[in-house]
C-alpha positions in Angstrom: 186.8 244.5 276.9 189.8 246.3 276.3 193.0 246.4 279.1 195.5 248.8 279.0 197.2 247.0 282.7 196.6 243.9 284.3 193.1 242.8 284.9 191.2 239.9 286.6 188.1 238.3 286.8 187.3 236.8 289.4 184.4 233.6 289.2 182.9 232.4 292.3 182.8 228.0 292.4 180.4 226.3 294.1 181.8 223.0 293.8 185.0 221.7 293.6 186.8 219.9 290.2 187.4 220.2 286.8 186.2 223.3 284.9 186.2 224.3 281.2 187.5 228.1 280.4 186.5 229.6 276.9 187.9 232.6 275.8 186.8 234.5 272.8 188.4 236.7 270.4 187.7 238.6 267.5 189.9 241.8 266.5 187.1 244.0 265.0 188.0 247.7 263.7 187.9 250.2 265.8 188.3 254.3 266.5 190.2 253.6 269.5 192.1 250.9 269.3 194.3 248.6 267.3 192.7 245.3 268.5 195.1 243.4 266.0 198.2 244.7 267.5 197.2 243.7 271.0 199.8 241.1 272.5 199.1 240.2 276.1 199.4 236.7 278.3 196.6 235.3 280.2 196.7 233.3 283.8 193.8 231.2 284.7 194.5 230.1 288.9 198.1 229.8 288.4 198.7 228.8 284.9 199.8 230.4 281.8 197.2 229.4 279.5 198.4 232.4 276.5 201.4 234.4 276.2 201.5 234.3 272.7 198.1 235.9 271.8 199.2 236.5 268.1 198.3 233.0 267.5 195.0 233.5 268.2 194.1 236.7 267.6 192.3 237.5 263.8 190.5 240.5 262.2 189.1 237.4 259.6 187.5 235.4 262.2 186.4 234.7 265.7 188.8 232.4 267.2 188.0 230.3 270.8 190.5 228.7 273.0 189.3 226.4 275.7 190.7 225.1 278.6 190.0 222.3 281.3 191.2 223.8 284.6 190.5 221.8 287.7 189.8 224.0 291.3 190.7 222.8 294.6 190.5 224.1 298.0 189.7 227.1 296.2 186.2 229.5 296.4 187.4 231.3 293.0 188.5 230.8 289.6 190.7 233.4 288.6 191.7 235.0 285.0 194.1 237.2 284.8 194.6 239.7 281.6 198.0 240.9 281.4 199.4 243.3 279.0 202.6 242.8 277.3 205.3 246.2 277.8 205.4 246.6 273.9 201.6 246.4 273.4 200.5 247.8 276.8 197.0 246.5 274.8 194.7 243.1 275.8 191.1 242.3 275.6 188.5 240.2 275.4 185.3 239.6 273.2 183.3 236.7 276.0 185.0 234.4 278.9 182.8 231.3 279.7 183.0 228.9 282.4 181.4 225.8 282.8 181.5 223.3 285.9 183.0 220.1 283.9 181.1 216.8 284.4 183.4 214.5 286.8 183.9 211.8 283.9 185.5 214.6 281.4 188.8 214.0 283.1 190.1 211.1 284.6 192.6 210.7 287.1 194.6 208.0 284.6 195.9 207.9 281.4 197.5 205.2 279.4 201.2 206.9 278.8 202.9 205.9 275.2 206.6 206.2 274.8 209.8 204.4 273.6 210.0 203.1 276.9 206.8 200.6 276.5 203.4 201.5 277.8 202.5 202.7 281.4 200.1 204.8 283.7 200.0 208.6 283.7 198.6 209.4 287.1 197.4 213.1 288.1 196.0 213.7 285.0 192.9 215.7 286.3 195.7 218.3 288.0 197.1 219.2 284.7 196.1 222.1 282.9 195.0 220.7 279.3 194.4 223.2 276.2 191.9 221.7 273.8 193.5 222.0 270.4 191.4 219.7 268.1 188.0 218.1 268.6 186.8 216.5 265.6 184.1 214.1 264.5 185.0 211.5 261.9 183.3 210.7 258.8 181.0 213.4 259.4 179.5 216.8 258.8 180.4 219.7 261.1 178.6 219.7 265.0 177.5 223.1 266.4 177.3 223.9 270.2 173.5 223.9 269.5 173.7 220.0 269.3 176.6 219.3 272.0 175.1 219.0 275.7 178.7 221.2 276.6 178.0 223.8 273.6 181.3 221.8 272.0 182.1 222.6 268.6 183.2 219.4 266.7 184.9 219.9 263.3 185.0 217.3 260.4 188.0 215.2 260.0 189.0 215.9 256.2 191.3 218.2 256.4 193.5 215.9 258.8 192.7 212.7 256.7 196.2 211.8 255.3 195.6 207.9 253.8 191.8 207.0 253.0 192.4 204.3 251.0 190.0 201.1 251.6 188.2 202.8 254.3 184.6 204.1 253.7 182.1 206.9 256.0 179.0 205.5 258.0 176.2 207.5 259.0 174.0 205.6 261.5 170.3 206.6 262.1 169.7 204.7 265.0 169.7 205.3 268.7 173.1 205.8 270.7 173.0 203.3 273.7 175.0 205.2 276.5 176.0 203.0 279.6 177.2 203.1 282.8 180.7 202.6 282.8 180.9 204.1 279.5 181.3 207.1 277.7 178.2 209.6 278.7 176.5 212.7 276.5 178.9 215.0 278.2 182.0 212.8 277.4 180.6 212.9 273.6 177.6 213.4 271.7 175.0 211.6 269.4 175.9 213.1 266.1 179.5 212.3 266.6 179.2 208.9 267.7 176.8 208.3 264.5 179.2 208.6 262.3 182.6 207.1 261.4 185.0 205.7 259.5 185.5 202.3 258.5 187.5 199.9 257.2 185.9 197.0 255.3 186.7 193.5 253.5 185.7 193.4 249.8 186.5 189.6 249.3 187.3 186.7 251.4 190.7 188.6 252.8 191.4 191.1 255.1 192.9 194.4 253.6 196.2 195.3 254.7 195.8 199.3 255.1 195.7 201.3 257.6 193.6 204.8 257.9 195.6 207.5 259.3 195.4 211.2 260.3 197.8 213.3 261.2 197.3 216.9 263.6 199.7 219.7 263.5 201.0 220.3 267.2 203.8 222.3 269.1 206.7 220.6 270.2 207.8 220.9 273.8 203.9 219.1 275.8 202.6 216.4 276.3 199.6 215.8 274.5 196.1 213.7 275.6 194.9 212.2 272.3 191.1 210.6 273.3 189.7 208.4 270.8 186.0 207.6 270.4 184.5 204.6 269.5 181.3 203.2 268.5 180.1 200.1 266.3 177.3 201.5 264.4 178.6 198.9 261.6 178.3 195.3 262.6 175.5 193.6 262.4 176.2 191.2 265.6 178.4 191.0 268.9 182.1 189.6 268.0 182.9 190.5 264.6 185.2 193.5 264.6 188.9 193.5 265.9 191.2 196.4 265.0 194.7 197.6 266.0 195.0 201.1 267.4 198.4 203.5 266.5 198.9 206.7 268.0 202.1 208.6 267.3 203.2 205.1 265.9 202.7 203.7 269.5 200.7 199.8 269.7 198.0 201.8 271.9 195.2 198.7 271.7 196.0 195.5 270.2 192.9 193.3 268.8 190.1 195.7 270.1 187.1 194.1 270.3 184.2 196.9 271.4 181.4 194.3 271.9 183.2 192.8 274.9 184.1 196.1 276.7 180.3 197.5 276.3 178.5 194.7 275.7 176.1 195.9 273.1 176.2 197.3 269.4 176.0 201.4 268.8 177.5 201.9 272.6 180.4 204.4 272.8 183.7 203.7 274.4 186.4 206.4 274.6 190.0 205.3 275.2 192.8 208.2 276.3 196.3 208.3 275.6 199.1 210.7 276.2 202.0 211.0 274.3 205.4 213.1 273.9 205.3 215.7 271.2 209.1 216.7 271.7 211.1 216.5 268.3 207.6 216.5 265.8 205.3 218.5 263.9 202.4 216.1 263.8 200.7 213.8 265.8 199.4 210.8 264.3 196.4 208.6 264.9 195.8 204.9 262.8 193.3 202.7 262.8 194.3 199.1 260.7 193.1 195.6 260.7 194.5 193.1 263.4 195.6 189.6 263.0 191.9 188.6 264.8 190.4 190.6 262.5 187.8 188.8 260.0 187.2 188.5 255.9 183.7 189.6 254.6 183.0 192.1 257.9 184.3 195.5 258.3 187.5 195.6 260.3 188.3 198.7 261.9 186.2 201.7 262.7 186.5 205.2 264.5 184.2 207.9 265.6 186.0 211.0 267.2 189.3 212.1 268.6 190.1 215.0 270.5 193.9 216.6 271.1 194.4 218.8 274.1 197.9 220.2 275.1 199.1 219.8 278.6 201.1 221.6 280.7 204.7 221.7 280.5 206.9 222.2 284.0 206.6 225.5 284.2 202.9 225.2 284.5 202.6 226.8 281.3 200.9 226.2 277.7 202.2 228.8 275.9 206.0 228.7 276.6 208.4 228.8 279.4 207.7 231.5 281.4 205.7 231.0 284.8 202.4 233.1 285.9 204.3 234.6 288.7 207.0 236.0 286.3 204.6 237.5 283.9 202.9 239.5 287.0 206.2 240.0 288.5 207.7 241.0 285.3 204.8 243.8 284.6 204.9 245.3 288.6 209.0 245.5 287.8 208.3 247.0 284.3 205.9 249.9 286.1 209.0 250.0 289.0 211.2 251.2 286.6 209.1 253.8 284.3 208.6 255.4 288.3 211.8 255.6 289.3 213.2 257.0 285.9 209.9 259.6 286.1 211.0 260.6 289.5 214.8 260.8 288.8 213.8 263.3 286.0 212.2 265.2 288.1 214.6 265.2 290.8 217.3 266.3 287.8 215.1 269.3 287.0 214.6 270.3 290.5 218.1 270.1 291.2 219.0 272.4 287.8 216.0 274.7 289.0 217.7 275.2 292.2 221.0 275.6 291.5 220.1 278.5 288.5 217.9 280.1 291.4 220.3 280.6 293.6 222.8 281.9 290.8 219.8 284.7 290.0 219.6 285.6 293.8 223.4 285.3 294.4 223.8 287.8 291.4 221.6 290.3 292.6 222.6 290.5 296.3 226.7 291.0 295.1 228.1 294.1 296.3 231.5 294.9 294.5 234.7 294.1 296.6 237.3 297.2 296.9 240.6 297.5 298.8 240.8 300.1 302.0 242.5 303.0 301.7 245.6 302.8 304.0 245.4 306.5 305.2 242.2 306.4 307.2 242.6 308.5 310.3 241.4 307.7 313.8 238.3 309.4 313.6 236.9 307.2 310.8 237.6 304.2 313.0 234.9 301.5 312.5 233.6 300.4 316.0 231.7 297.3 316.7 
């Protein structure tokens, strides 16, 4: 659908809570429109989710943006498409609105900063954009293999140091348990592959495996790490450390003490600041509790999600109210300019017309003679 003025879609919501919004864009060739030149804003329930539309528009391949938006005290989810004044063109190829499982976005996450570790509350009230969804050590996972129709891409392009690590594929059954990850949080195909650090002799290797994800500064990021011990032969053998952005996020992590069984998934959420950095890093490595001759670290999946800033925006520092008001004021100024031009033309027309009429009714003035007789006196 192509728009040349602000347009909104209204989706009725049956149950309040977090909803997944996916927008599909593909600037295909058209005889009527140059979709590659479109510039527009997208607003979802008062949040600016897209402002610089050029970063998602491509004529080479389709692009999908995904957002997690909580709907509260409302019966509808509203999506606005607002063209910029320069472009006057917006478009979207497809829209998905999916009611998300209640455990997909928790209320609290662990906030990591130079001040230490603390809780970040109210996470579910934030607008969230999914930037990366990565399966570690395994092949691409398509929407056909995910209960929420998500795509998980391989970790190869993000892997920065893999020395001392190896991949593992698991052919057994993933054991989901109450209080842990569900299939809606992460699919079987993501949990049954991993990258591992393994002792090759009687000493624990002093290596970390690191991934780096390019990000846009000025936002907080939610980093979700997925773990599932598909490597150990018994409980209590795997201990390791987890680092996010250089901070020690989890020390001596023992998955068996959390899940109570092998091949049982677990995930952890961390929030970090993206100010002043171009890449967000995730690393795993042995801890002081690691044991020789066994596996010393494991990671199955990573999700990196951008959180809205103080302007309720995921893309810039312009709020939704300003976007809509700016369009209205822009149209008003155009209208006023048009009206002023019409008034000037009418004024010119009236002046010219009056001059023409006056010239037709004009009688030359002459001086009366001085010797007028009394018989020619003008009487009134």
